[in-house]
ROGU-413657 format. One record per residue (C-alpha): residue in three letters; residue number from 1; y negated, z, x negated. Coordinates in steps of 0.25 Angstrom, whole numbers. Layout:
BEGIN
ALA,NUM,Y,Z,X
...
This chain:
BEGIN
MET,1,-731,-781,981
GLY,2,-722,-779,969
ARG,3,-717,-765,965
ASN,4,-722,-766,951
PHE,5,-736,-769,956
SER,6,-735,-758,966
LEU,7,-731,-748,956
LYS,8,-742,-753,946
LEU,9,-753,-752,957
ALA,10,-748,-738,960
PHE,11,-749,-734,946
THR,12,-763,-740,945
ASN,13,-768,-733,958
MET,14,-763,-720,952
LYS,15,-770,-722,939
ASN,16,-783,-726,946
HIS,17,-783,-714,955
ARG,18,-778,-704,945
LYS,19,-789,-695,949
PHE,20,-782,-693,962
TYR,21,-768,-695,958
LEU,22,-768,-685,946
PRO,23,-772,-673,954
TYR,24,-762,-677,965
PHE,25,-751,-678,955
LEU,26,-755,-665,948
ALA,27,-756,-658,961
ALA,28,-742,-663,966
THR,29,-736,-659,952
GLY,30,-742,-645,953
ILE,31,-737,-643,968
ILE,32,-723,-648,964
ALA,33,-722,-639,952
MET,34,-727,-627,959
PHE,35,-717,-630,971
TYR,36,-705,-631,960
ILE,37,-710,-618,954
ILE,38,-710,-610,967
CYS,39,-696,-616,971
PHE,40,-691,-612,957
LEU,41,-695,-598,959
ALA,42,-690,-597,974
MET,43,-676,-602,969
SER,44,-675,-596,956
ARG,45,-664,-586,954
GLY,46,-672,-579,943
VAL,47,-684,-577,953
ALA,48,-674,-571,963
GLU,49,-669,-561,953
MET,50,-683,-557,950
SER,51,-686,-554,965
ASP,52,-681,-558,978
SER,53,-694,-558,985
LEU,54,-700,-567,973
SER,55,-690,-578,978
MET,56,-693,-576,992
ILE,57,-708,-578,989
MET,58,-706,-590,980
GLY,59,-698,-596,992
LEU,60,-711,-594,1001
GLY,61,-719,-600,990
VAL,62,-709,-613,991
PHE,63,-712,-614,1006
VAL,64,-728,-613,1004
MET,65,-728,-622,992
ALA,66,-720,-633,1001
ILE,67,-730,-632,1012
PHE,68,-741,-632,1003
SER,69,-736,-644,994
PHE,70,-735,-652,1007
ILE,71,-750,-650,1011
PHE,72,-755,-651,997
LEU,73,-748,-664,994
PHE,74,-753,-671,1007
TYR,75,-767,-666,1006
THR,76,-769,-671,991
ASN,77,-762,-684,995
SER,78,-772,-685,1006
PHE,79,-783,-685,995
LEU,80,-776,-695,987
MET,81,-774,-705,998
LYS,82,-788,-704,1003
ARG,83,-793,-708,990
ARG,84,-784,-720,990
LYS,85,-786,-725,1004
LYS,86,-798,-734,1000
GLU,87,-790,-741,989
ILE,88,-778,-742,998
GLY,89,-786,-748,1008
LEU,90,-792,-758,999
TYR,91,-778,-762,994
ASN,92,-775,-765,1009
ILE,93,-787,-773,1011
LEU,94,-785,-781,999
GLY,95,-771,-786,1004
MET,96,-761,-775,1000
GLU,97,-752,-772,1011
LYS,98,-750,-757,1015
GLN,99,-735,-757,1012
HIS,100,-739,-761,998
ILE,101,-750,-750,997
GLY,102,-739,-740,1002
ARG,103,-730,-744,991
ILE,104,-740,-741,981
LEU,105,-743,-728,987
ALA,106,-728,-725,987
ILE,107,-727,-728,972
GLU,108,-739,-719,969
ASN,109,-733,-708,978
MET,110,-720,-709,971
LEU,111,-726,-709,957
VAL,112,-735,-697,960
SER,113,-724,-689,967
GLY,114,-714,-692,957
ALA,115,-722,-689,945
SER,116,-728,-676,951
THR,117,-714,-671,956
ALA,118,-709,-673,942
ALA,119,-721,-666,935
GLY,120,-721,-655,946
LEU,121,-706,-652,944
PHE,122,-708,-653,929
CYS,123,-720,-643,929
GLY,124,-713,-635,939
VAL,125,-700,-632,931
LEU,126,-709,-629,919
PHE,127,-718,-619,925
SER,128,-707,-613,934
LYS,129,-703,-607,921
LEU,130,-717,-601,918
VAL,131,-717,-595,932
TYR,132,-703,-589,931
LEU,133,-707,-583,918
PHE,134,-719,-577,924
LEU,135,-711,-571,936
SER,136,-701,-566,926
TRP,137,-712,-559,919
VAL,138,-717,-553,932
PHE,139,-704,-547,936
GLY,140,-699,-543,922
SER,141,-687,-552,922
GLU,142,-681,-560,910
PRO,143,-683,-575,913
PRO,144,-672,-585,909
PHE,145,-673,-594,897
GLY,146,-676,-609,899
ILE,147,-683,-617,911
GLU,148,-675,-615,925
ILE,149,-676,-627,934
SER,150,-673,-626,949
PRO,151,-666,-638,955
LYS,152,-668,-633,969
GLY,153,-683,-631,965
ILE,154,-683,-646,960
PHE,155,-676,-651,972
TYR,156,-685,-644,983
THR,157,-697,-648,975
VAL,158,-693,-663,974
VAL,159,-689,-664,989
LEU,160,-702,-657,994
PHE,161,-712,-665,986
GLY,162,-703,-677,988
ILE,163,-705,-676,1003
LEU,164,-720,-673,1001
PHE,165,-724,-684,993
ALA,166,-715,-693,1002
LEU,167,-723,-688,1014
THR,168,-737,-690,1007
LEU,169,-732,-705,1004
VAL,170,-728,-707,1019
SER,171,-742,-701,1023
ASN,172,-749,-711,1013
GLN,173,-741,-723,1018
MET,174,-744,-720,1032
SER,175,-759,-718,1030
ILE,176,-760,-731,1023
ARG,177,-751,-739,1033
LEU,178,-758,-734,1045
ALA,179,-772,-735,1040
LYS,180,-781,-748,1041
PRO,181,-786,-754,1028
ILE,182,-800,-751,1031
GLU,183,-797,-736,1034
LEU,184,-790,-735,1020
LEU,185,-802,-742,1014
TYR,186,-812,-732,1019
GLY,187,-801,-720,1020
SER,188,-808,-712,1009
ASN,189,-821,-712,1017
VAL,190,-816,-707,1029
GLY,191,-824,-695,1034
GLU,192,-838,-701,1031
LYS,193,-841,-700,1045
GLU,194,-849,-688,1048
PRO,195,-840,-677,1054
ARG,196,-845,-669,1066
ALA,197,-844,-654,1065
SER,198,-835,-650,1076
ARG,199,-839,-638,1083
PHE,200,-825,-635,1089
LEU,201,-819,-636,1075
ALA,202,-830,-627,1069
LEU,203,-827,-617,1080
ALA,204,-813,-618,1078
GLY,205,-814,-615,1064
PHE,206,-822,-603,1066
VAL,207,-813,-597,1076
CYS,208,-801,-600,1068
LEU,209,-808,-594,1055
GLY,210,-814,-582,1064
ALA,211,-800,-579,1069
GLY,212,-793,-579,1056
TYR,213,-804,-570,1050
TYR,214,-803,-561,1062
ILE,215,-788,-560,1060
ALA,216,-790,-556,1046
LEU,217,-800,-546,1048
THR,218,-794,-539,1060
THR,219,-779,-538,1056
GLU,220,-776,-524,1052
SER,221,-761,-523,1052
PRO,222,-754,-529,1040
LEU,223,-743,-533,1049
SER,224,-753,-540,1058
ALA,225,-759,-546,1046
LEU,226,-746,-552,1041
ALA,227,-744,-558,1056
LEU,228,-758,-563,1057
PHE,229,-761,-568,1043
PHE,230,-756,-583,1045
VAL,231,-763,-583,1059
ALA,232,-776,-580,1051
VAL,233,-773,-589,1039
VAL,234,-771,-602,1050
LEU,235,-784,-598,1057
VAL,236,-792,-597,1044
ILE,237,-786,-611,1039
VAL,238,-789,-618,1052
GLY,239,-803,-611,1053
THR,240,-806,-616,1038
TYR,241,-802,-630,1041
CYS,242,-811,-630,1054
LEU,243,-823,-624,1047
PHE,244,-822,-633,1035
THR,245,-822,-645,1044
ALA,246,-832,-642,1055
GLY,247,-840,-631,1049
SER,248,-843,-638,1036
ILE,249,-848,-649,1043
ALA,250,-856,-641,1053
ILE,251,-862,-633,1040
LEU,252,-866,-647,1033
LYS,253,-872,-653,1046
GLY,254,-880,-640,1047
LEU,255,-885,-642,1033
ARG,256,-889,-656,1036
LYS,257,-898,-651,1048
ASN,258,-905,-642,1038
LYS,259,-915,-653,1033
LYS,260,-921,-644,1022
PHE,261,-907,-643,1016
TYR,262,-901,-657,1019
TYR,263,-912,-666,1015
ARG,264,-911,-664,1001
PRO,265,-904,-673,992
LYS,266,-893,-664,986
ASN,267,-891,-657,1000
PHE,268,-891,-670,1008
THR,269,-880,-677,999
ALA,270,-871,-666,999
VAL,271,-872,-662,1014
SER,272,-872,-676,1019
GLY,273,-860,-680,1010
LEU,274,-851,-668,1015
ILE,275,-854,-669,1030
TYR,276,-848,-683,1030
ARG,277,-835,-680,1024
MET,278,-834,-665,1027
LYS,279,-822,-667,1036
GLN,280,-814,-671,1024
ASN,281,-821,-661,1015
ALA,282,-818,-649,1025
VAL,283,-803,-651,1025
GLY,284,-803,-651,1009
LEU,285,-812,-639,1009
ALA,286,-804,-632,1019
ASN,287,-791,-634,1011
ILE,288,-798,-629,998
CYS,289,-802,-616,1006
ILE,290,-788,-614,1012
LEU,291,-782,-616,999
SER,292,-792,-606,992
THR,293,-790,-595,1002
MET,294,-775,-596,1001
VAL,295,-776,-595,986
LEU,296,-785,-583,987
VAL,297,-777,-576,997
MET,298,-763,-578,990
VAL,299,-768,-575,976
SER,300,-776,-562,980
GLY,301,-765,-557,989
THR,302,-754,-559,979
VAL,303,-762,-554,967
SER,304,-766,-541,975
LEU,305,-752,-538,979
TYR,306,-747,-540,964
PHE,307,-758,-531,958
GLY,308,-756,-521,970
MET,309,-742,-520,968
ASN,310,-742,-507,961
ASP,311,-750,-501,973
THR,312,-740,-506,982
ILE,313,-728,-500,974
ASP,314,-735,-487,974
SER,315,-737,-488,989
MET,316,-723,-492,992
VAL,317,-716,-483,982
PRO,318,-724,-471,977
GLY,319,-718,-463,966
ASP,320,-706,-467,958
VAL,321,-695,-466,968
ASN,322,-697,-467,983
THR,323,-686,-462,993
MET,324,-687,-463,1008
VAL,325,-678,-458,1018
PHE,326,-678,-459,1033
THR,327,-670,-450,1042
ARG,328,-661,-453,1054
GLU,329,-666,-452,1068
GLY,330,-671,-438,1071
MET,331,-666,-432,1058
ASP,332,-673,-425,1046
LEU,333,-669,-428,1032
ASN,334,-660,-419,1024
GLU,335,-670,-416,1014
ASP,336,-662,-406,1006
ARG,337,-651,-416,1003
VAL,338,-661,-427,1000
GLN,339,-667,-418,989
THR,340,-654,-415,983
ILE,341,-652,-430,983
PHE,342,-664,-431,975
ARG,343,-661,-421,965
GLU,344,-647,-427,963
SER,345,-653,-441,961
VAL,346,-663,-435,951
GLU,347,-651,-428,943
GLU,348,-643,-441,943
THR,349,-654,-451,939
GLY,350,-661,-442,929
VAL,351,-675,-445,936
LYS,352,-686,-435,933
VAL,353,-693,-432,946
GLU,354,-708,-427,944
LYS,355,-711,-427,959
MET,356,-706,-429,972
THR,357,-714,-431,985
ARG,358,-707,-430,999
SER,359,-712,-433,1012
LYS,360,-706,-434,1026
MET,361,-713,-444,1035
LEU,362,-711,-450,1049
PRO,363,-716,-465,1049
PHE,364,-718,-471,1063
VAL,365,-727,-481,1070
ALA,366,-736,-477,1082
VAL,367,-746,-485,1090
LYS,368,-760,-482,1090
LYS,369,-766,-480,1105
TYR,370,-781,-475,1104
ASP,371,-780,-463,1095
ASP,372,-766,-461,1097
TYR,373,-753,-466,1091
ILE,374,-741,-468,1101
PHE,375,-726,-472,1099
ASP,376,-724,-485,1106
GLU,377,-713,-494,1103
ALA,378,-719,-506,1110
SER,379,-734,-504,1104
ARG,380,-730,-502,1090
GLU,381,-727,-516,1088
ASN,382,-742,-519,1088
MET,383,-745,-517,1073
SER,384,-760,-516,1076
ASP,385,-758,-503,1084
ALA,386,-746,-497,1076
ASN,387,-748,-487,1066
VAL,388,-739,-481,1056
PHE,389,-738,-466,1054
CYS,390,-731,-459,1043
VAL,391,-731,-444,1047
LEU,392,-728,-433,1036
THR,393,-729,-418,1037
GLU,394,-738,-410,1029
GLU,395,-727,-406,1020
SER,396,-723,-420,1016
TYR,397,-738,-423,1014
LYS,398,-739,-411,1004
SER,399,-727,-416,997
VAL,400,-733,-429,995
THR,401,-747,-425,991
GLY,402,-746,-410,988
GLU,403,-757,-407,998
SER,404,-757,-398,1010
LEU,405,-764,-403,1023
ASN,406,-762,-390,1031
LEU,407,-760,-398,1044
SER,408,-758,-390,1058
GLU,409,-750,-395,1069
GLY,410,-756,-408,1076
GLN,411,-765,-411,1063
ALA,412,-762,-423,1054
ALA,413,-767,-429,1042
ALA,414,-766,-444,1039
ASP,415,-767,-455,1029
SER,416,-769,-468,1037
ARG,417,-768,-482,1031
GLY,418,-776,-490,1041
GLU,419,-782,-484,1053
GLU,420,-785,-469,1052
LEU,421,-779,-459,1062
PRO,422,-789,-453,1072
ASP,423,-793,-439,1070
ARG,424,-785,-436,1084
PHE,425,-772,-444,1087
SER,426,-759,-443,1093
ILE,427,-745,-449,1089
GLY,428,-736,-449,1100
THR,429,-739,-436,1108
LEU,430,-743,-428,1095
ASP,431,-758,-426,1093
PHE,432,-764,-425,1080
ASP,433,-777,-421,1073
LYS,434,-780,-429,1060
VAL,435,-786,-418,1051
LYS,436,-786,-426,1038
THR,437,-786,-440,1033
LEU,438,-777,-440,1020
GLU,439,-778,-449,1007
PRO,440,-767,-458,1006
PHE,441,-755,-449,1002
MET,442,-743,-459,1004
GLU,443,-741,-473,1000
SER,444,-742,-484,1011
GLY,445,-728,-488,1007
GLN,446,-722,-476,1015
VAL,447,-724,-484,1028
ASN,448,-723,-498,1023
VAL,449,-725,-505,1036
GLY,450,-737,-514,1032
MET,451,-745,-508,1044
GLU,452,-760,-505,1044
ASN,453,-761,-491,1050
VAL,454,-752,-481,1043
HIS,455,-754,-466,1044
TYR,456,-748,-456,1035
MET,457,-750,-444,1044
VAL,458,-747,-430,1039
VAL,459,-743,-419,1050
ALA,460,-742,-404,1049
ASP,461,-727,-402,1051
ASP,462,-713,-409,1053
GLU,463,-713,-406,1068
THR,464,-724,-416,1070
VAL,465,-717,-427,1062
GLN,466,-704,-424,1070
GLU,467,-711,-425,1083
LEU,468,-717,-439,1080
TYR,469,-703,-443,1075
ARG,470,-697,-439,1088
GLN,471,-708,-446,1097
GLN,472,-708,-460,1089
ARG,473,-693,-460,1089
GLU,474,-693,-458,1104
VAL,475,-702,-470,1106
TYR,476,-697,-479,1095
GLN,477,-682,-475,1095
GLY,478,-675,-485,1087
ASN,479,-688,-489,1080
ALA,480,-692,-475,1076
SER,481,-695,-470,1063
ASN,482,-687,-460,1056
LEU,483,-692,-449,1046
ALA,484,-694,-453,1032
TYR,485,-693,-445,1020
GLN,486,-700,-449,1007
TYR,487,-697,-445,993
ILE,488,-706,-450,981
PHE,489,-701,-446,967
TYR,490,-710,-447,955
THR,491,-702,-448,943
GLU,492,-702,-448,928
ALA,493,-691,-459,926
THR,494,-688,-473,923
GLU,495,-688,-484,934
GLU,496,-673,-485,933
GLN,497,-671,-470,934
ASN,498,-680,-471,947
ARG,499,-672,-482,952
LYS,500,-659,-475,950
PHE,501,-665,-462,956
ALA,502,-669,-469,969
GLU,503,-656,-476,970
THR,504,-648,-463,968
VAL,505,-657,-456,979
LEU,506,-655,-468,989
ASN,507,-640,-468,987
ARG,508,-638,-453,988
ILE,509,-647,-453,1001
TYR,510,-638,-463,1007
GLU,511,-626,-456,1003
GLU,512,-630,-444,1011
SER,513,-638,-451,1022
ASP,514,-630,-444,1033
GLU,515,-633,-430,1027
LEU,516,-648,-434,1025
ASN,517,-650,-440,1039
LEU,518,-654,-453,1032
SER,519,-658,-466,1040
SER,520,-663,-474,1028
ALA,521,-668,-471,1014
SER,522,-674,-479,1002
SER,523,-677,-474,988
GLU,524,-683,-483,977
SER,525,-690,-482,964
ARG,526,-704,-487,962
GLU,527,-700,-499,953
GLU,528,-688,-502,962
PHE,529,-697,-505,973
ALA,530,-708,-512,964
VAL,531,-698,-523,959
PRO,532,-697,-530,971
LEU,533,-711,-528,976
ARG,534,-716,-533,963
GLY,535,-706,-545,964
PHE,536,-712,-548,978
VAL,537,-727,-546,974
SER,538,-725,-554,961
GLY,539,-719,-565,969
PHE,540,-731,-565,979
LEU,541,-741,-565,968
PHE,542,-734,-577,961
LEU,543,-733,-585,974
GLY,544,-748,-581,977
VAL,545,-753,-586,964
PHE,546,-744,-598,963
LEU,547,-748,-603,977
GLY,548,-762,-599,974
ILE,549,-762,-609,962
VAL,550,-756,-620,971
PHE,551,-767,-619,981
THR,552,-778,-618,970
PHE,553,-772,-630,965
ALA,554,-772,-637,978
ALA,555,-786,-632,981
ALA,556,-791,-638,968
LEU,557,-784,-652,971
ILE,558,-790,-653,984
ILE,559,-804,-650,978
TYR,560,-801,-660,967
TYR,561,-797,-671,977
LYS,562,-809,-667,986
GLN,563,-819,-668,975
ILE,564,-813,-681,970
SER,565,-814,-687,985
GLU,566,-828,-682,987
GLY,567,-832,-688,973
TYR,568,-827,-702,977
TYR,569,-833,-701,991
ASP,570,-847,-696,985
LYS,571,-848,-706,974
GLU,572,-853,-717,983
LYS,573,-862,-709,991
PHE,574,-869,-703,978
GLU,575,-870,-717,972
ILE,576,-877,-721,985
MET,577,-886,-709,983
GLN,578,-890,-712,969
LYS,579,-894,-727,974
VAL,580,-903,-721,985
GLY,581,-910,-713,974
MET,582,-902,-700,972
SER,583,-902,-696,957
LYS,584,-889,-693,950
SER,585,-893,-679,948
GLU,586,-895,-677,963
VAL,587,-882,-684,966
LYS,588,-875,-674,956
ALA,589,-882,-662,963
ALA,590,-878,-667,977
VAL,591,-864,-668,972
ARG,592,-864,-655,967
ARG,593,-871,-648,979
GLN,594,-860,-656,988
VAL,595,-848,-651,980
LEU,596,-853,-637,979
LEU,597,-857,-637,994
VAL,598,-842,-637,998
PHE,599,-833,-635,986
PHE,600,-835,-619,986
VAL,601,-835,-617,1001
PRO,602,-819,-617,1002
LEU,603,-819,-606,991
ILE,604,-829,-598,999
MET,605,-822,-600,1012
ALA,606,-809,-595,1005
GLY,607,-816,-583,1001
VAL,608,-820,-580,1015
HIS,609,-806,-582,1020
VAL,610,-801,-573,1010
ALA,611,-812,-562,1013
PHE,612,-808,-562,1028
ALA,613,-793,-562,1025
PHE,614,-794,-550,1015
LYS,615,-792,-539,1025
MET,616,-780,-547,1031
ILE,617,-773,-549,1018
THR,618,-775,-535,1014
LYS,619,-767,-531,1027
LEU,620,-756,-541,1022
LEU,621,-756,-535,1009
LEU,622,-753,-521,1016
VAL,623,-739,-527,1020
PHE,624,-736,-527,1005
SER,625,-742,-513,1004
MET,626,-753,-519,996
THR,627,-765,-509,1000
ASN,628,-775,-511,988
VAL,629,-786,-519,996
GLU,630,-795,-518,983
LEU,631,-785,-524,975
PHE,632,-783,-536,985
ALA,633,-799,-537,985
LEU,634,-800,-538,970
CYS,635,-788,-548,970
THR,636,-795,-556,981
MET,637,-808,-557,974
GLY,638,-802,-560,960
THR,639,-793,-571,966
PHE,640,-806,-577,973
LEU,641,-813,-577,960
VAL,642,-803,-583,952
PHE,643,-801,-594,963
ALA,644,-815,-597,963
VAL,645,-815,-599,948
ILE,646,-804,-609,950
TYR,647,-811,-616,962
ALA,648,-824,-617,954
LEU,649,-816,-623,942
VAL,650,-809,-633,952
TYR,651,-823,-636,958
THR,652,-829,-639,944
VAL,653,-817,-648,940
THR,654,-817,-656,953
ALA,655,-832,-657,954
ARG,656,-832,-663,940
GLU,657,-823,-675,946
TYR,658,-831,-676,958
TYR,659,-844,-677,949
LYS,660,-838,-688,941
ILE,661,-834,-696,953
VAL,662,-848,-695,960
GLY,663,-854,-698,946
């Protein structure tokens, strides 16, 4: 066979199958463009200048996109090849050798891969500028003039997708060479044999899904949630595939046994048609469900982090300037000298301080045993039993709130974040009666450990604090906590003045560290803390929305191919139905019922996954000091509604193509 003939035949095939090749080309173009954009952002010097964390997050995005591109291209290619197998088998039976068929497939692959790579890079370079402008606007930086091109980004994109397209070609060639002509001829009809509802597979699905849900519902500690999240994700994914494959067949067979439901023209056609190819349907539906869940979790989580950023900043840096000082072992802070440093710094920088709060506290970890809390070096590694205490004197509490508690020796008042302290309890060898539950009076950022059980406890006098300090140091030794002094300044000043004041205070404190009995210290203005946090959260938001668009795009393409494949499969069946007496209106009604019967199941199941994962995700958000559960709930519901609208639009468009084919 001549090369010109092979090339001409390849062009003809692509033209005749444009309904399949065009979406594949557009999908490949989109994935390539998005991969280049994420590479460009990860390697851009301008992005690194905006925020170091932003470059790091984009680097993570490159890794995720590379893995997803591999899975996505192979999956869409499998749809394409399945539809082509009958045609290829016919070529083979008519006398065309497999090496000639392989040459035609290779030409088609090179044409599509070359065109999609060129188009993808063009779109990537074009839209990377728009993305860069958006990030510049978010961070308030001045974007450079002109379009910037990343040679490394182009190189990595060409290499990655060159390898991926080559692998798809090898896979196609192997499937053609190893298959018999009769298998190719009927390859698109594989799966017509009625599948069995595997009890083992269904049971495994329920067990995996139940285990994943159980982990999500019972995990209390944010650090435990961080460690167990991926375990839960894997279990839910496995459970979803098993249940869609085995459970859906069992449900359909159950409907078939219901004679009143099954022996009606509409139901009979829909249920019987789905049963015979549910094994293939189930994998596609499970993929759509998993992608939908990923979109909902990523977008809702990152959006809530972004809109809850001010709450996080308030939590981490109350006031306008926050100064923390930790003393050396067994020593108190020389507060007279510290106050002098503050006065001198105010005079030097010209900052007007409206109010200053001072609190002396002892942060430490104790392990819960029944209603008591003990100091135990070995046991405190178990985060489910470990509790963080931040103990203050009543004097410090009054400085922060302006209120008096009138506590006696052995009495305590507490603001607990997580499990409440019992009415009577002990810490080490000291016994306490909890006489009052306090409203939150300190921000959670004061003890930023990402743990579930944190107690801000007020005691009567400094002697109690010193005794707790001595006991925990005796057990923890080198890992023991030191006394901490926090000073919060509320000022009437510009951000630059606040930043200069915080810097001056910190420099002076370290200059006199020996006289102050200083171990370590920090001092920063609100905005100084907020800038890198905004960079980190904005980067996460961008990546979440970016990947959400990618996964939505992938789900839409899978739905499209599924509808087209189903349409060609059902066309002959419904023609037969019409020949045996079924009217055209009845055929359309049966088609509509069949499509609706399964189309929205992945969306509903994705909603169920997110509902069970809700508690665990809120624990993960605590690691980022995101405590506004109501905001996350609103973001989750909003994301679900928006995605449901997009999903319905995709259904409308793809169902129209399906109806055209079925006729």
